Phi, psi and omega in degrees: 000155182238128179278143176209153177264122188252129172268121183245323185211142184303138174066018174242151183303145169291151184242136179280122180237158175253133179236150177292145176295128187283156169281129186272119181288170189301325184249018183250172180223138171251128184232147171274131179284123174272316182207139179227116181283145172270110182271155174303330179295325177301319179292321176299318178297311181300330181277358178082017184262004176236084192294342183280352178283120181268140180252159357283149183215145171268111180283182180107096186240013177225085190230161171233138182220180174239134180296125174260320181209134179254139170298154189295343178264359182263111180238343183222158173282186185288351176253010176085011178275135180306137183237133182224163173302137180098348179284141172282142183221156174227147187222154176284140184280337187261135172244115182251161187275332180078001188231350183278178183304312185287323176299317181287341176263017177063037174231061190293339176293345176261011181314130184290345181240018185295138172245131180248113180298128180083007177222301185251031184235086183303156185251016184278351178232151179301147006273012169071313196272074184254009182231162185280343179274067183202168177287329180221158177227143179257118182256105188284170176307140182098348179284131173280119184241133182235131176289133182285131177303142177300139179089339180287115184295139178305315185288337174295318177296314185296333180300325184222034188295332174257318183298322183299299180295330177296318181286326174299319176296318182299322182280358166285337184262327178233105184284151169250123184259162178305131178072012171294153169257127186239132173249134180244120175265118179110117188252030171274189182303321181291322176294320179295321178288328174297321176297315181298313181295325177298315178296315181297329183268008170094024177300137180288316178219151177228140181236116177261126181243115182177207182169172359288183187302326180299323179291324180291334173299322176296320179300320177297316180297323180291324178129018178301135178290318180223151172231146176231118183273117182292345176278347176252317175261092202272336185254150177303322181298318179293321181292317178299315178301316182295316181295319178298319180296325180286345184240032176068020180090354186267321187103164183291155172291325182226135170239128177252119175268108181244021189271322190081007181256120186305321183293344180298332180291327175297318180294319180298318180297321180288334190271320189294152180288161172301132184080007183276180183237141177240127174255116176262104184234356186263342186275079182266356181224159186269095176255018174096171184272164172224160180271124174233129180281112182295341178299321180294326178292317180288307186298323184261005175053050181270138175261122180243121184232130172266146178225128184241121172058211186197171175234180191303323182297331179287320176295322177298311181293326177299313182294323175297316178301311182297324179300329182261344190238359188296335179281341185281333185237155185279055183299312183297327179292338179293337176280099186261343182221135178232134182226144170290161183305321183295342181253030184297330178292328173294320178299317179296321182293317178298316178295318181297324184271003183058036181285347179215179177274304178225129179251132180232152174253129181243092184296337184237025180085187183300129178299145181294335177218000000 
């Protein structure tokens, strides 16, 4: 039998259940979970703010594993690299059909038949194990699977396993140009990876707006030019004023909202320079509407772009990036809390209360690498 943590009802503890070990079909893969990150989206789901998630479900959509069993037709990963039992792997969470209206219009994250591993894959029918908060995961045919580069630490991937590819996707929609000034709202993993990509793309200055103070320390280590602690600069008006002062009175070229807090978009509109760009990438759950005056968007020629999730090419690019850059940034230090599978509800509480930077679940103890 295989243990897994099952989400059944909003705001109630996840329950540890036993499932039979699945029979692996010809084009599928069974993997042992090494590490599964607790994403902010998992907390939104648990809070009942993502109504399309069907229960019961094994959550966990940012994981690293080891191949336990390959279907008889699986000999290579999605990039053509030989794949064997014992290899570490990372996988894309989305399986799209490639044939619906949105896939054909180059919007595959809106695929009408999309399946999201660890989110929209209920566990009430065999093979059950479609999420990362389990001892094993079943990766069905159609899953993009990538062999992890040698030397790349498992926990470095887990630190930004969802945030990384999500932000790579976001920056396809809102570019960062050489010498741009970038403000990042939200100092969680997605904001941190946005900061990293801003630096990598040649931002002249970067401003991290968030909290608590421990998270802002990571922003300093990463290389943020300025930090603004929302627990010290408490009102939107004060923060906007401070950002304007830091940018010569104009405002940033780019503002990234990575908070998931609806009112942050109002602040972003007030903060960004005339002709600037806003990337809304944090609002993954329905916490209600806010009032934004469209006149300011028109009059000040602001570009506001929403970006939702990612597809396999973003996860591929993320893994390539991490393979070359993991030593440059404090990714492993971002993992501040580790829990065994049986303590997953404690892990959720730490993540919900922002008690750490990155919380991970380790079903089999500390990863060997």
